[in-house]
C-alpha positions, -999 to +999 in steps of 0.1 A: -328+281+493-315+313+482-311+338+511-319+376+507-297+403+518-294+409+556-314+438+569-306+457+602-340+464+622-340+483+654-342+449+672-315+431+653-305+416+619-329+396+597-323+375+565-352+362+544-352+342+512-355+351+475-386+336+458-411+345+431-393+378+422-393+390+458-372+391+489-395+376+515-388+382+552-412+358+570-421+356+607-404+388+620-414+393+657-430+428+661-440+421+698-431+397+726-451+364+726-485+371+743-482+341+766-478+337+804-476+370+822-481+388+788-513+369+779-544+391+776-525+422+777-517+449+753-485+439+733-450+450+743-420+456+719-399+424+713-365+418+728-335+425+708-318+395+693-282+387+687-268+372+654-290+370+623-327+360+625-335+336+596-370+349+586-376+323+561-408+305+571-444+317+580-452+318+617-483+305+636-515+321+631-537+334+660-560+310+675-589+305+652-627+305+657-629+277+632-661+277+611-651+290+578-613+291+586-590+272+563-562+276+588-551+246+611-518+260+620-528+284+650-517+292+685-510+318+710-473+329+701-485+347+669-473+382+667-452+382+638-453+400+605-441+394+569-423+417+545-423+414+506-399+434+487-400+431+449-370+431+425-362+463+407-380+484+433-382+521+428-362+540+456-384+550+484-414+529+470-447+532+488-456+507+516-487+487+514-499+470+548-527+445+546-551+440+577-571+407+572-608+402+579-626+372+593-651+383+616-627+389+644-626+351+647-606+337+618-577+347+597-539+353+599-508+357+579-487+327+589-487+293+574-520+275+566-506+243+580-478+230+600-464+207+574-463+233+543-449+266+535-481+280+519-491+314+536-526+324+543-519+356+525-490+354+501-483+390+489-454+384+465-475+388+434-493+419+447-458+433+457-443+426+423-473+442+403-480+472+425-441+479+428-445+485+466-430+471+498-459+449+512-464+439+548-489+418+566-490+407+601-510+387+626-533+402+653-550+382+680-586+371+676-614+355+695-608+352+732-572+365+733-580+395+709-614+409+717-634+393+744-640+419+771-625+405+805-613+439+818-645+446+837-639+413+857-603+418+863-583+449+855-551+429+849-569+418+815-566+445+788-593+453+764-593+452+725-558+435+725-562+427+687-565+464+678-534+471+699-515+445+681-522+462+649-510+494+664-477+477+674-473+462+641-479+496+624-452+512+647-426+485+638-434+494+601-430+530+607-399+527+624-382+500+603-395+497+567-372+522+553-345+496+561-362+474+536-365+499+508-400+514+515-408+551+523-418+552+559-437+584+552-459+568+525-477+540+541-512+528+529-531+505+550-557+483+533-581+458+547-613+440+543-644+434+565-633+431+601-599+444+591-615+472+573-636+479+605-605+479+627-590+505+603-619+528+610-611+525+647-573+532+640-585+563+617-607+574+647-577+575+672-556+607+670-525+587+678-530+555+658-539+575+627-504+592+628-489+556+618-503+556+581-507+581+554-538+566+533-564+540+537-583+515+514-613+505+532-627+473+517-663+462+527-660+472+564-685+458+588-690+492+600-714+488+630-698+455+643-688+468+677-703+460+710-713+483+738-698+477+772-730+462+785-734+440+755-699+427+757-701+420+796-731+397+790-713+377+761-682+374+782-702+357+810-718+334+785-684+325+770-670+317+803-697+295+810-691+275+776-656+271+787-663+260+822-641+289+837-655+306+868-649+345+872-628+339+901-604+316+881-596+337+850-561+328+852-569+294+838-577+312+805-539+314+797-536+274+795-570+263+784-566+238+755-569+254+721-595+228+711-618+239+740-614+275+729-625+265+694-654+248+707-665+278+729-660+301+701-684+280+679-710+283+707-708+320+711-711+325+674-742+303+673-757+322+703-754+356+686-769+343+654-798+326+673-804+360+691-807+377+658-777+399+661-758+410+629-728+418+649-696+395+648-696+377+681-661+387+690-666+423+678-643+451+697-658+468+726-666+505+726-652+511+762-648+547+760-610+544+765-594+523+739-623+529+714-639+562+727-671+560+705-686+547+673-658+543+648-682+551+619-687+586+634-652+592+649-632+581+618-649+610+596-623+633+612-595+614+594-579+641+571-559+619+548-568+602+516-593+573+516-605+549+490-637+532+503-661+507+488-681+476+488-690+446+465-723+450+448-740+421+464-723+418+500-753+401+515-752+371+493-725+354+513-748+355+544-783+353+529-781+326+501-778+297+524-809+305+544-838+280+534-867+298+518-891+288+544-867+304+572-865+338+553-894+353+572-879+345+606-846+356+596-860+389+583-879+393+618-846+386+637-824+408+619-849+435+610-845+430+572-869+441+546-888+409+532-913+402+505-928+368+496-924+352+463-898+347+437-867+367+444-871+369+481-834+359+486-824+387+462-846+413+479-834+405+514-797+403+503-800+438+486-814+452+518-785+435+537-760+450+514-774+485+515-781+486+552-748+472+565-723+481+538-731+505+510-750+531+528-725+535+558-694+534+534-708+562+514-719+582+543-684+580+558-670+590+523-693+621+523-683+633+556-646+625+560-624+656+567-599+643+540-603+635+502-623+603+495-632+582+465-658+554+464-658+522+442-682+494+438-668+459+429-693+442+405-675+414+388-686+378+389-662+350+379-675+324+353-680+300+383-699+324+403-723+331+373-726+293+366-736+288+403-758+319+405-735+332+433-738+370+434-709+395+438-706+387+475-688+399+506-650+390+503-652+378+467-627+403+454-599+392+478-587+362+460-587+383+427-567+412+445-539+389+456-541+364+428-548+335+450-553+306+426-558+282+457-588+301+468-624+288+470-631+312+441-616+300+408-597+329+392-576+310+366-596+323+334-582+353+315-609+377+322-609+370+361-570+374+360-573+408+342-598+420+367-573+411+394-546+430+376-569+460+373-575+460+410-538+459+417-532+489+393-559+509+411-547+500+445-510+508+434-519+542+419-537+552+451-506+540+472-482+560+450-504+592+444-532+593+470-554+605+441-579+586+419-587+595+383-625+598+391-643+625+412-639+629+448-671+616+464-679+650+479-677+666+444-706+647+431-710+612+446-695+595+417-689+557+423-663+539+403-676+505+391-650+476+389-664+450+366 
C-alpha cells in the first residue's frame, strides 16, 4: 500500500492511499456517528482526533431498503465521505460532489461488501478525466433518514438524510482547499432521489450557499410527501416493525434485518395503493422543507445543467405484465391504449409526466442560467434486449463502472462515457455550456 500525503482538516490529520492515478481519502467522518443519543437527529460535527487518521478503506453504507440494492455492507454508523484527488491536478481545480440516488431507500458511497474494498461509487476515473477534486458521501436513508417520527415525538428530527447532505457540504466548503480543490467552485451533481434532494437544497437560502453550480440528473421532482401523507405511512411502518408509538426509543436498536423487512413492506404498500412517490420520500413539513422543491428551487440564481434520459419510464413499466397494464394505468393515472406498443405508450407518458416536463419547466423558470440535455444512448446489450434508454442507465457510463449491471466495455459505450465526463467537467470549470441557454430558445442537447 502506498500512502498519500497527509492533509490537515479542521478536525485532524488524514492520510489516504495512492491508487489508480489518484490520492484517495476514504471514510473521513463529516459528522458524529448517528447512534444512541444522536440517532434520529440532525447530524452534529465530528469530534477532533489526535494523530493521523488513516482514511484508506471505504466505510459502512447507510441501512438499505434492499430491493434493488447491491450493497450488503450497511449499518447505522455511516456518516463518512471520500475524496479523490487526481495526479497533475491544476491549481485551485473545481470540486465535484456526487449525491447518489436510490429512491431514498438504497445507495451509499462505502464498500459494497465487508470482505472487499470495492466502493459503491468509485470516482477515481471520473476525477482523473474531469481533472477535478471529487467527493462523495453517505446520507441516511429509509427509517433513519426520512421517516417522519417528529409528529409523534419532538426528540426525533425530520428529514435527517437531507441534513446529512448539508453537513457534508459544509465539511467540503471548509476543508476541500486543503486537498487542492477550489472551495469557491463547487458543483453538486446527483441522480434521481439525489437530484430531487438537490432541488430541496437549491430551494433553501442557506443550503444553496454551500455550492456554486448544479447538475440535476433525472430528478424525481414530485417525490415528496405532505405532512398528512407521511404521518399515515409512519404509523403503517411502525406496525410492520411491531413498535408502539409509546416505545419509539426501541427504534435505535431494532435489528437491521427487521428494518429491511419493514422497508420492503412499506414499499409494497405504496405501490399497491398506486402512488408513484418513493415510499421514504422527504416530508414537506414547512420547516425543514418549506414548500414544493420544484417551485422553490426556481429562485436558485446560479448555473444549472438539468436533464433526463429519453425513456425514463422503461425501468418502471417494462416488467408490468401486459394484462396488468390497464390496472396500472388506472392506479397511477397514466395514459393507456390497448394493442401493440402499449408498454411504450405508457412508458413515454410516464417519462414526460414525471421527468421530462417538470425538468424543462424548472429550467425555463430558474432565476439563474440553465441548459437542458437529453441522454439517448443505448448500449449494444440494451438494444439486443430491447431495453429502452431508461432511468439511471447513464450512471454506469458516467463513472466508467465496468462492474455495473449495464455492460459498457464496448468502444462506443466507452466513448459516450468519456463524452459525458467531458461535458460535466466543462460545466464544473466554466459554468457555461456550448449550446443555447434554455430560456433563449428551449434548445435541448441530445447526448447519444
